[in-house]
N, C-alpha and C positions, 0 to 999 in steps of 0.2 A: 711396220710388219706390226702394228696393233690389234692385227683382229686374234680371237682368241677363241680356237677350235671349237672342237666338242672339248665334252669333261675327261679328265686322263690321258694328259698333252701326255710326248712321248719323255723320256728319261734324256737328260741334257738339254733338255731345255730350258732356256735362261728368260725368266720371267720378273717383273715389280711389281713388289705387293701393295694394295691399297694403304697408304700412308707410309709409306715407304723410304726409304733413301736411298737404299743397298739391295743391288738386287740379288737373284736365290736360283739355281741350277736344281734342275729336278732329280733327283735318286730318289726315289723309290713311290710306291703307291700303298692305300689304305695301312697306313702305319699307327699306331697303339702311342699315347699316351702315357711313360711308362708310372707318373705320378697321377690321374687320371685313367686308368684302365675302359673305362667303362664308353671312354669316349675313340674314334677312329676319324682320322684325317687323311681328307685325301688324297695330302703329298704329305711326303719330309722333303726336303733339298739342305743344299750349303752356302754358305755365301758365299756370291760369283764375286773375283775369279779366284779371292782362295782357295776354294771348297772347308772339307774337315781339317779343322787343326787340333782338331783334341772329341773325343764322341760324345761332350755336352754339348757341342753345339748344331745340334741337327735340328731344322725349325720344321714345324709343322706347321699344316693348311691345309685350308679348304679353297676349291675351283671358286668360288663367289670373291676370294678376297684377292684372285689375279685383278691386276690393274693393264694392264700389255707385257705382252710376249716380246723381248726382242729379238729372240734366236730360237728355234725350234730344233728338236733335236731328232735323230735318226729315227727316218719311218721307215723300216723295209718289209721284207711280208713275218716275218720273227715277231716285232714287235706287236706288227694286227692281229697275230695270231693269237696273242698272249693278250693281247684287248679284247678281245672277241673274249676269251675263255672267262679274264677278271668280270666284263659287263655279265658273264650268263653266271657268274657266279654271287653278283651284287642284283642280279636281278628276282632271285632266289630265294637274299635273304636281302635284307635291308642293313647297313652297317651297325645300327647297331645293337642288333639279334651277333653280329657278329661277335661284337663287342661280348656279350653278355657269357657268346659260349665260350670265348680267348679267358677272358675273367673265372670263369667256373675251372675249364682248363687246369688253369692257373692255382686257381684255390685247392685242386684236387692231387696237386702235384705236390703244393705244401703240406694239406694230410696224409 
């Protein structure tokens, strides 16, 4: 099952990252790095099969970093509709623009 489908694989998909030794299960999309809020990654994930043992164990990675897919998550109408909306948002604005807006909103909250 090495075929890597289009970008934004379903939640629950289990992948091995390039140069990785442990598999990762995708649990989110377009996640901002707390330490580098100007960067938005394609995916967030947790180690498989352990899952999240603590809040600081979320892995952030991009689609290009996936070497292989071992299991695809649920692909149903709800997931398809969500991906359609996600792609529409990203077609209007780049991840960099979204990160800048999120960072500006965060700074407004502080001030």
